[in-house]
C-alpha positions as CSV (number, residue, x, y, z in Angstrom):
1,M,-3.6,-22.7,26.0
2,A,-4.3,-19.7,28.3
3,P,-7.7,-19.7,30.0
4,Q,-10.5,-18.2,28.0
5,S,-11.9,-14.9,29.3
6,T,-15.6,-14.4,29.6
7,P,-17.0,-13.1,26.3
8,P,-18.7,-9.8,26.4
9,P,-22.5,-9.8,26.6
10,P,-24.6,-9.7,23.5
11,V,-25.0,-6.2,21.9
12,N,-28.5,-5.2,20.9
13,E,-27.5,-2.9,18.0
14,L,-26.9,-3.4,14.3
15,W,-23.4,-3.4,13.0
16,F,-22.0,-3.6,9.4
17,I,-19.4,-6.0,8.2
18,D,-17.9,-7.1,4.9
19,A,-18.0,-10.9,5.3
20,Q,-16.1,-11.6,2.1
21,A,-13.2,-9.5,3.3
22,M,-13.3,-11.5,6.6
23,F,-13.2,-14.8,4.7
24,Q,-10.3,-13.6,2.6
25,N,-8.3,-12.6,5.7
26,Y,-8.8,-16.1,7.1
27,A,-7.7,-17.7,3.8
28,N,-4.7,-15.5,3.6
29,L,-3.5,-16.5,7.1
30,R,-4.1,-20.2,6.3
31,S,-2.2,-19.9,3.0
32,F,1.1,-19.5,4.9
33,S,2.9,-22.8,5.5
34,K,3.0,-23.6,9.2
35,S,6.3,-22.3,10.5
36,N,6.5,-24.4,13.7
37,A,4.8,-27.2,15.7
38,N,2.8,-24.6,17.7
39,E,1.1,-23.4,14.5
40,I,0.3,-26.9,13.3
41,N,-1.4,-27.9,16.6
42,T,-2.9,-24.6,17.7
43,T,-6.3,-23.0,17.4
44,I,-7.1,-19.8,15.6
45,G,-8.7,-16.7,17.2
46,G,-8.4,-13.0,16.4
47,F,-9.2,-9.4,16.9
48,V,-12.0,-7.2,15.4
49,F,-11.3,-3.6,14.7
50,G,-13.8,-1.0,13.6
51,R,-15.5,2.4,14.0
52,K,-17.7,2.4,17.1
53,A,-19.6,5.6,16.2
54,R,-20.6,4.3,12.8
55,K,-21.1,0.7,13.9
56,Q,-18.7,-0.5,11.2
57,V,-16.3,-3.5,11.3
58,I,-13.3,-2.5,9.3
59,H,-10.8,-5.4,10.0
60,V,-11.2,-8.9,11.2
61,L,-7.7,-10.1,11.8
62,F,-7.1,-13.8,12.5
63,A,-4.2,-15.1,14.5
64,Y,-2.8,-18.3,15.9
65,A,-3.2,-18.7,19.6
66,E,0.4,-17.8,20.4
67,D,-0.1,-14.5,18.6
68,L,-3.2,-13.6,20.6
69,T,-1.3,-11.4,23.0
70,E,-2.0,-7.9,24.4
71,S,1.3,-6.7,23.0
72,N,0.3,-7.8,19.5
73,R,-3.1,-6.2,19.9
74,Q,-1.4,-2.9,20.8
75,F,0.9,-3.2,17.8
76,L,-2.0,-3.9,15.4
77,E,-4.0,-1.0,16.7
78,S,-1.0,1.4,16.6
79,S,-0.6,0.5,12.9
80,L,-4.2,1.2,11.9
81,S,-5.9,4.4,11.0
82,A,-6.5,6.7,14.1
83,D,-10.3,6.4,13.8
84,I,-10.2,2.6,14.1
85,E,-10.1,0.7,17.4
86,L,-10.7,-2.7,18.9
87,V,-14.4,-3.4,18.9
88,G,-14.6,-7.1,19.4
89,N,-13.1,-10.6,19.4
90,L,-13.9,-13.8,17.6
91,N,-14.5,-17.5,18.5
92,I,-14.0,-20.3,16.1
93,D,-15.8,-23.6,16.8
94,G,-16.1,-22.5,20.5
95,Q,-12.3,-23.2,21.0
96,S,-10.6,-19.8,20.5
97,Q,-8.7,-18.0,23.2
98,I,-10.4,-14.7,23.8
99,L,-8.6,-11.7,25.3
100,P,-10.5,-9.1,27.4
101,G,-11.8,-6.0,25.5
102,G,-14.3,-5.3,22.8
103,Q,-18.0,-5.0,22.7
104,F,-18.9,-8.4,21.1
105,T,-17.5,-11.7,20.0
106,L,-18.1,-13.0,16.5
107,Q,-19.2,-16.6,16.5
108,L,-17.6,-18.5,13.6
109,T,-17.0,-22.1,12.5
110,S,-14.1,-23.6,10.5
111,R,-16.6,-24.8,7.9
112,M,-18.2,-21.4,7.5
113,L,-14.8,-19.7,7.0
114,E,-13.6,-22.4,4.5
115,N,-16.8,-22.4,2.5
116,R,-17.2,-18.6,2.8
117,S,-20.8,-19.0,3.8
118,I,-22.3,-15.5,4.4
119,S,-25.7,-17.0,5.2
120,E,-24.3,-19.2,8.0
121,F,-22.4,-16.2,9.4
122,L,-25.5,-14.0,9.5
123,D,-27.5,-16.8,11.1
124,M,-25.0,-17.1,13.9
125,N,-24.4,-13.3,14.3
126,V,-27.8,-11.7,14.0
127,M,-26.5,-8.2,15.0
128,F,-24.7,-7.9,11.7
129,N,-25.6,-6.8,8.2
130,N,-23.2,-7.9,5.4
131,E,-22.3,-4.7,3.6
132,H,-19.1,-3.5,1.8
133,V,-17.7,-0.5,3.7
134,L,-16.8,2.3,1.3
135,M,-13.4,4.0,1.4
136,E,-13.8,7.7,2.2
137,G,-12.1,10.7,3.7
138,A,-9.1,12.9,2.9
139,S,-5.7,12.3,4.5
140,C,-4.2,14.9,6.7
141,V,-0.4,14.4,6.7
142,S,2.5,15.9,8.6
143,R,6.1,15.0,9.3
144,V,7.2,15.2,13.0
145,G,10.7,14.7,14.2
146,Y,11.5,13.3,17.6
147,E,14.8,12.5,19.3
148,W,15.3,9.9,22.1
149,S,18.5,9.5,24.2
150,L,18.9,5.9,25.3
151,R,21.4,5.0,28.1
152,A,23.7,2.1,27.4
153,G,22.3,-1.1,29.0
154,R,18.9,0.5,29.6
155,E,17.8,1.1,26.1
156,Q,14.5,-0.8,26.4
157,E,13.5,1.1,29.5
158,D,14.4,4.4,28.0
159,V,12.6,3.8,24.7
160,K,9.4,3.0,26.6
161,S,9.8,6.0,28.9
162,A,10.5,8.3,26.0
163,A,7.5,7.1,24.0
164,E,5.3,7.6,27.0
165,R,6.5,11.1,27.6
166,L,6.1,12.0,24.0
167,S,2.5,10.7,24.0
168,M,1.8,12.7,27.2
169,A,3.1,15.9,25.4
170,S,1.2,15.3,22.2
171,F,-1.4,18.0,23.2
172,R,1.3,20.6,22.5
173,F,1.4,19.9,18.8
174,T,-0.4,22.2,16.4
175,Y,-0.8,21.4,12.7
176,L,-0.8,24.3,10.3
177,N,-1.6,24.7,6.6
178,A,-0.7,28.2,5.6
179,E,-2.0,27.9,2.0
180,H,-5.6,27.3,3.1
181,G,-5.4,29.0,6.5
182,L,-6.1,25.8,8.4
183,V,-5.1,25.2,12.0
184,I,-5.7,21.9,14.0
185,R,-4.9,22.4,17.6
186,E,-6.1,21.8,21.2
187,Q,-9.4,23.7,21.8
188,K,-12.4,23.8,24.1
189,P,-15.5,22.0,22.8
190,E,-17.4,25.3,22.6
191,A,-14.8,26.7,20.3
192,A,-15.0,23.9,17.8
193,Q,-15.7,24.8,14.2
194,Q,-18.2,22.5,12.6
195,K,-17.6,20.9,9.2
196,Y,-14.1,22.2,9.3
197,L,-12.6,20.4,6.3
198,D,-15.8,19.5,4.4
199,K,-14.7,21.2,1.2
200,F,-11.7,19.0,1.1
201,S,-13.2,15.7,2.4
202,K,-16.4,15.6,0.4
203,G,-16.0,12.7,-2.1
204,A,-12.4,12.2,-1.1
205,V,-10.4,9.0,-0.8
206,P,-7.5,8.8,1.6
207,Y,-4.9,7.3,-0.7
208,K,-4.9,10.3,-3.1
209,D,-6.7,13.3,-1.6
210,V,-4.2,14.8,0.8
211,I,-4.0,17.9,2.9
212,E,-0.4,18.6,4.0
213,F,0.3,20.3,7.4
214,T,3.4,21.6,9.2
215,A,3.7,20.3,12.7
216,M,4.6,22.9,15.4
217,Q,5.2,22.3,19.1
218,S,4.0,24.8,21.7
219,L,6.3,25.7,24.5
220,T,3.5,26.7,26.7
221,R,0.7,24.6,28.3
222,D,-2.2,26.8,27.1
223,T,-2.2,25.9,23.4
224,S,-5.8,27.2,22.9
225,N,-4.7,30.8,23.4
226,D,-3.9,32.6,20.1
227,T,-1.5,35.0,21.9
228,E,0.9,32.1,22.3
229,D,1.4,31.5,18.5
230,Q,4.9,33.0,18.6
231,K,6.0,30.2,20.9
232,L,5.4,27.4,18.4
233,V,8.6,25.6,17.2
234,P,9.0,22.8,14.7
235,T,11.3,20.6,16.8
236,V,11.1,18.1,19.7
237,K,14.0,18.1,22.2
238,V,14.8,15.4,24.8
239,T,17.0,16.2,27.7
240,K,20.3,14.3,27.7
241,D,22.2,13.0,30.7
242,N,26.0,12.7,31.2
243,K,26.1,8.9,30.6
244,H,26.9,7.1,27.4
245,F,23.8,7.0,25.3
246,T,22.5,6.2,21.8
247,R,20.7,9.0,20.1
248,L,17.7,7.8,18.2
249,V,16.2,10.3,15.7
250,T,12.9,9.5,14.0
251,I,11.0,11.4,11.3
252,G,7.5,10.1,11.7
253,E,4.7,10.7,9.2
254,V,1.5,11.5,11.1
255,V,-1.5,10.6,9.0
256,F,-5.1,10.9,10.1
257,P,-8.4,10.9,8.1
258,A,-10.7,13.9,7.7
259,F,-14.3,12.8,7.1
260,F,-17.2,14.8,5.8
261,G,-18.9,16.5,8.7
262,D,-15.9,16.5,11.1
263,S,-15.5,19.4,13.4
264,S,-12.1,21.0,14.2
265,L,-12.3,19.2,17.6
266,D,-12.8,15.9,16.0
267,L,-9.8,16.4,13.8
268,Y,-7.6,17.5,16.8
269,K,-8.5,14.4,18.8
270,R,-7.7,12.3,15.8
271,S,-4.4,14.0,15.1
272,R,-3.4,13.4,18.7
273,E,-4.3,9.7,18.4
274,A,-2.4,9.4,15.2
275,F,0.7,11.0,16.7
276,N,0.5,8.7,19.8
277,R,0.2,5.7,17.5
278,R,3.3,6.7,15.6
279,A,5.3,7.1,18.8
280,N,4.0,3.7,20.2
281,N,4.7,1.9,16.9
282,T,8.3,3.3,16.9
283,M,8.7,2.2,20.4
284,M,7.5,-1.4,19.8
285,V,9.6,-1.9,16.7
286,T,12.7,-0.6,18.5
287,V,12.1,-2.7,21.6
288,N,11.5,-5.9,19.6
289,G,14.7,-5.2,17.6
290,I,16.7,-4.8,20.9
291,R,15.2,-8.0,22.3
292,A,16.1,-9.9,19.1
293,G,19.8,-8.8,19.5
294,R,19.8,-6.3,16.6
295,G,20.5,-3.4,18.8
296,V,18.9,0.1,18.5
297,T,17.8,0.6,14.9
298,T,16.4,3.6,13.1
299,T,13.0,3.3,11.4
300,T,11.2,5.0,8.6
301,S,7.5,5.8,8.3
302,A,5.5,4.0,5.5
303,T,1.8,4.2,4.7
304,Y,0.1,1.5,2.7
305,L,-3.2,0.6,1.1
306,P,-3.1,-3.2,1.1
307,P,-5.3,-5.0,-1.5
308,G,-8.9,-5.2,-0.4
309,W,-8.5,-2.7,2.5
310,V,-10.7,0.3,2.9
311,S,-8.4,2.2,5.3
312,L,-4.7,2.9,5.4
313,L,-2.0,0.9,7.2
314,H,0.8,2.9,9.0
315,L,4.1,1.2,9.9
316,Q,7.6,2.1,11.1
317,L,10.0,-0.1,9.2
318,P,13.6,-0.9,10.3
319,T,16.1,0.6,7.9
320,K,19.4,-1.0,9.0
321,W,18.5,-4.7,9.1
322,T,19.9,-7.1,6.6
323,D,17.8,-8.1,3.6
324,N,17.0,-11.5,5.1
325,E,16.0,-9.9,8.4
326,Q,13.7,-7.5,6.6
327,R,12.2,-10.2,4.6
328,N,11.4,-12.3,7.7
329,Y,9.9,-9.2,9.3
330,R,7.7,-8.6,6.3
331,I,6.5,-12.2,6.4
332,R,5.7,-11.7,10.1
333,L,3.7,-8.6,9.2
334,H,1.9,-10.3,6.4
335,K,0.7,-12.9,8.9
336,L,-0.3,-10.4,11.6
337,F,-2.3,-8.3,9.1
338,N,-3.7,-11.3,7.2
339,L,-2.0,-10.1,3.9
340,P,-1.4,-12.4,0.9
341,S,1.4,-15.0,1.1
342,S,1.9,-15.0,-2.7
343,K,3.0,-11.4,-3.4
344,P,4.6,-8.4,-1.8
345,V,2.5,-5.8,-0.2
346,L,4.8,-4.0,2.3
347,R,7.9,-3.2,0.3
348,L,9.0,0.4,0.8
349,S,8.5,1.0,-2.9
350,Q,4.8,0.2,-2.4
351,A,4.3,2.9,0.3
352,L,2.0,5.8,-0.6
353,A,3.9,9.0,-1.1
354,L,1.4,11.2,0.7
355,H,3.8,13.9,1.8
356,S,5.8,16.1,-0.6
357,E,9.0,14.9,1.1
358,S,8.0,11.2,1.1
359,A,10.6,8.9,-0.4
360,R,9.8,7.9,-4.0
361,L,11.5,5.4,-6.3
362,T,9.5,6.6,-9.4
363,N,8.9,10.0,-10.9
364,K,5.9,11.5,-9.2
365,K,5.1,13.6,-12.3
366,L,4.3,10.6,-14.4
367,I,0.7,9.5,-14.8
368,R,-0.2,6.3,-12.9
369,E,-2.6,3.8,-14.3
370,P,-4.1,6.0,-17.1
371,H,-6.5,3.1,-18.1
372,L,-8.5,3.6,-14.9
373,S,-9.5,7.0,-16.3
374,I,-11.2,5.6,-19.4
375,T,-14.9,6.1,-18.7
376,N,-16.8,5.7,-21.9
377,Y,-15.9,2.1,-22.9
378,Q,-18.6,-0.5,-23.5
379,P,-17.2,-4.1,-23.0
380,V,-17.8,-6.7,-25.8
381,G,-17.1,-9.7,-23.6
382,E,-15.0,-10.6,-20.5
383,I,-12.3,-8.2,-19.6
384,T,-9.0,-9.1,-17.9
385,T,-6.4,-6.4,-17.3
386,V,-3.0,-5.7,-15.7
387,N,-3.1,-6.4,-12.0
388,G,-1.4,-3.6,-10.0
389,P,-0.2,0.0,-10.6
390,Y,2.3,1.2,-13.2
391,N,3.5,4.5,-14.6
392,Y,3.0,5.7,-18.2
393,H,6.4,6.1,-19.9
394,H,6.4,7.7,-23.3
395,Y,8.5,9.7,-25.8
396,M,10.2,12.9,-24.8
397,Q,10.2,12.3,-21.0
398,D,13.3,12.8,-18.7
399,G,14.7,15.4,-21.1
400,I,15.4,12.8,-23.8
401,D,14.3,13.2,-27.4
402,D,13.7,9.6,-28.4
403,S,10.9,10.2,-30.8
404,G,11.2,7.7,-33.7
405,W,13.5,5.2,-31.9
406,G,12.7,4.9,-28.2
407,C,9.3,3.2,-28.1
408,A,10.5,-0.2,-26.9
409,Y,12.7,1.5,-24.3
410,R,9.6,3.3,-23.0
411,S,7.5,0.2,-23.0
412,F,10.3,-1.5,-21.0
413,Q,10.3,1.4,-18.5
414,T,6.5,1.0,-18.0
415,I,7.0,-2.7,-17.3
416,W,9.8,-1.9,-14.8
417,S,7.7,0.7,-13.0
418,W,5.1,-2.1,-12.5
419,F,7.8,-4.2,-10.7
420,I,8.7,-1.2,-8.5
421,L,5.2,-0.2,-7.6
422,N,4.1,-3.8,-6.9
423,G,7.0,-4.4,-4.6
424,Y,9.3,-6.7,-6.6
425,T,12.3,-4.4,-6.8
426,D,13.7,-1.2,-5.2
427,K,15.9,-0.5,-8.2
428,P,14.9,2.7,-10.0
429,V,13.7,2.7,-13.6
430,P,16.7,2.3,-15.9
431,S,17.5,5.0,-18.4
432,H,18.0,4.4,-22.1
433,R,21.7,4.4,-21.6
434,E,21.5,1.9,-18.7
435,I,19.3,-0.4,-20.8
436,Q,21.9,-0.3,-23.6
437,Q,24.8,-0.9,-21.2
438,A,23.1,-4.0,-19.9
439,L,22.9,-5.4,-23.4
440,V,26.6,-4.7,-23.9
441,D,27.4,-6.3,-20.6
442,I,25.8,-9.6,-21.7
443,Q,27.6,-9.2,-25.0
444,D,24.4,-9.0,-27.0
445,K,25.6,-5.6,-28.4
446,Q,28.9,-4.0,-29.1
447,A,30.3,-1.1,-27.0
448,K,29.4,1.5,-29.5
449,F,25.7,0.7,-28.9
450,V,25.8,2.7,-25.6
451,G,24.6,6.2,-26.3
452,S,23.2,5.4,-29.7
453,R,19.7,5.9,-31.1
454,Q,19.3,2.3,-32.2
455,W,16.0,0.4,-31.7
456,I,15.6,-2.6,-29.4
457,G,12.9,-5.2,-29.6
458,S,11.1,-7.8,-27.5
459,T,14.2,-10.1,-27.3
460,E,16.4,-7.3,-25.9
461,I,13.7,-6.4,-23.4
462,S,13.6,-10.0,-22.0
463,F,17.5,-10.0,-21.9
464,V,17.6,-6.8,-19.8
465,L,14.9,-8.0,-17.4
466,N,16.8,-11.2,-16.8
467,E,20.1,-9.4,-16.5
468,L,19.0,-6.6,-14.1
469,L,16.1,-8.3,-12.2
470,K,16.7,-12.0,-12.8
471,L,13.2,-12.3,-14.2
472,E,12.0,-14.9,-16.6
473,C,9.8,-14.0,-19.5
474,R,7.3,-16.0,-21.7
475,F,7.1,-15.3,-25.4
476,I,4.2,-15.3,-27.8
477,A,5.4,-15.2,-31.4
478,T,3.0,-14.6,-34.3
479,N,3.3,-14.4,-38.1
480,S,0.7,-11.7,-38.5
481,G,-1.7,-9.4,-36.6
482,A,-4.5,-11.9,-37.2
483,E,-2.5,-14.4,-35.1
484,V,-2.3,-11.9,-32.3
485,V,-6.1,-12.1,-32.0
486,E,-5.9,-15.9,-32.0
487,R,-3.7,-15.8,-28.9
488,V,-6.1,-13.7,-26.8
489,R,-6.9,-16.5,-24.4
490,E,-3.2,-16.8,-23.6
491,L,-3.1,-13.1,-22.9
492,A,-6.2,-13.3,-20.7
493,R,-4.6,-16.1,-18.7
494,H,-1.5,-14.1,-18.3
495,F,-3.3,-11.1,-16.9
496,E,-5.3,-13.3,-14.5
497,T,-2.2,-15.2,-13.2
498,S,0.8,-12.9,-13.6
499,G,-0.8,-9.5,-14.1
500,T,2.2,-7.7,-15.6
501,P,2.1,-5.4,-18.6
502,V,2.9,-7.0,-22.0
503,M,5.3,-5.5,-24.5
504,I,4.4,-6.2,-28.1
505,G,6.7,-5.4,-31.0
506,G,6.1,-5.5,-34.7
507,N,5.8,-3.4,-37.8
508,M,8.8,-1.4,-36.5
509,L,6.7,-0.2,-33.5
510,A,6.4,-1.2,-29.9
511,H,3.3,-0.9,-27.7
512,T,2.2,-2.1,-24.3
513,I,-0.8,-4.3,-23.9
514,L,-2.6,-3.7,-20.5
515,G,-5.6,-6.0,-21.0
516,V,-8.0,-7.8,-23.3
517,D,-11.7,-7.9,-23.8
518,F,-12.9,-11.2,-25.4
519,N,-16.4,-12.5,-26.3
520,D,-16.1,-16.2,-26.3
521,T,-19.4,-16.5,-28.3
522,T,-18.8,-14.1,-31.1
523,G,-15.0,-14.0,-31.1
524,E,-15.0,-10.2,-31.0
525,T,-11.8,-9.0,-29.3
526,K,-10.4,-5.7,-28.2
527,F,-7.0,-4.8,-26.7
528,L,-6.2,-2.3,-24.0
529,V,-3.2,-0.6,-25.5
530,L,-0.8,2.0,-23.9
531,D,1.1,3.8,-26.7
532,P,4.6,5.0,-25.9
533,H,4.7,7.2,-29.0
534,Y,2.9,10.0,-27.3
535,T,5.0,13.2,-27.1
536,G,2.8,15.6,-25.2
537,S,2.5,16.6,-21.6
538,E,1.2,14.5,-18.7
539,D,-2.5,15.4,-19.5
540,I,-4.7,12.5,-18.6
541,K,-7.7,13.9,-20.6
542,T,-5.6,14.1,-23.8
543,I,-4.1,10.7,-23.2
544,T,-7.4,8.9,-22.8
545,S,-9.5,11.0,-25.3
546,K,-7.0,10.9,-28.1
547,G,-6.4,7.2,-28.0
548,W,-2.9,7.1,-26.4
549,C,-4.3,4.8,-23.8
550,A,-7.4,3.1,-25.2
551,W,-9.2,0.0,-26.2
552,K,-8.2,-1.0,-29.8
553,P,-10.0,-3.3,-32.2
554,A,-8.3,-6.4,-33.6
555,S,-7.6,-4.5,-36.8
556,F,-5.1,-2.3,-34.8
557,W,-2.5,-5.1,-35.5
558,S,-1.4,-5.2,-39.1
559,K,-2.2,-8.5,-41.0
560,D,1.0,-7.9,-43.1
561,H,3.5,-7.9,-40.2
562,F,4.7,-10.4,-37.6
563,Y,4.5,-9.6,-33.8
564,N,6.4,-10.8,-30.8
565,M,5.0,-10.4,-27.3
566,V,7.0,-10.5,-24.0
567,L,5.1,-11.6,-20.9
568,P,7.3,-10.9,-17.9
569,Q,6.8,-13.4,-15.0
570,P,6.9,-12.0,-11.4
571,P,8.8,-14.2,-8.9
572,S,6.7,-16.4,-6.6
573,D,8.6,-15.9,-3.4
574,A,9.2,-12.1,-3.3
575,I,7.5,-11.1,0.0
């Protein structure tokens, strides 16, 4: 073990920390099986990142001793939001390796972390209040292209040099939003405009409230002079030499938060920090790929909101690695960022499409998670619902008139969108014809079925999920609507453990069950139902107020008809 550095002196000021989020990060890291002897025998330490001005701890990231390196610290910081920086370290049982830097050291014990004891944490760390930090701020987003020329045999050296030069030149970038007349650029403090984006950032959250900018590069040093506007160009050029080289072109998404009360100077400083972090993140991923023998690889920008996080995560992901290499890299990232070991979080399909040109695997016009917009429901008991985002697929979408026969197809598409948005597949949502073709391919239907307007049911849905995604499904079969109610505990357990939408078919109709509300004392039960028979526009108010996505009583299921339910099972090793 490397010698411990002297911990920083005590800080006589009050900070805020979400202790439960810290405990969960520790549990996430420990949930991974030990990959080598070093991890089995090593101690655990970590880094504390936060907002100094607000005295907020945002991330406590635990790591095994061999991962407590300065290069990993730099990589972690380059991936976090531009307003978040290293603020401290941590020491577990007095045995952790502590790197220089930070204003304080959290004093922790293994017992405290395993028992999730908030009181013990606060007793040992009196400068902290336990408080959940709220997610806030709008996201300012721009796409910036940069080109690096790398000499053969000296790629690592040239990548580092190019990233450094690009960071040094980041003052030249100006961000423009012509629609609202917004300009974020280098400026003198006395010229700063106060509360510059307050009308956009008030009450905003970064994963959905976005201000899109165009990045321009000034060809002059004095970017604060308005007379130089005509010298702004939307490209970055790197001088080439006469030797053999690899040209590495990257389109990076520069994302930085705008908080209520920020001045134009605050936003400029944050934009520059975000740009520098993109360049550094690109450099580190590229250098690590070269060192691993994978050569120079292109990367793509991806922004995530991992479960439990209150700020965004920004990564450059390799695009040319094999599936196995990318999976191993995601496992590595899950460990570094203390993400769950049991489900995917960093698949490209899970990235937030913040920019209008961001890659999407689903139709951006569809309404996502309409049940979250239901505001007037009074629970009758304990609620369990679908776990994760999905899109609402219904009649008449995609230019297809399937009214009267396509409800099960639409329920299937809603289920498939859940598997995309939760990182289990990168395959786009199948069309009606592709669903039919899959059934023909497995010889469940004859060739004439393709292109027809024939119904499908729960059995066919399970066949197609197995054929196209290799997924297993559980079934619940009932003889009447009354028996559907009797199986509510099974549905609740499904939503708690698997979390996928459930297709239910009966009475010549298909619906999607998104949750159940069950009173164990009175037996009263309600079902959160998404109705694929809707034929209107993507109007969330109409969908929720007219019952197309709503809580339904037990009487919604006919006592005179049987029902079959399909419960898709997500794979357990899909990181």
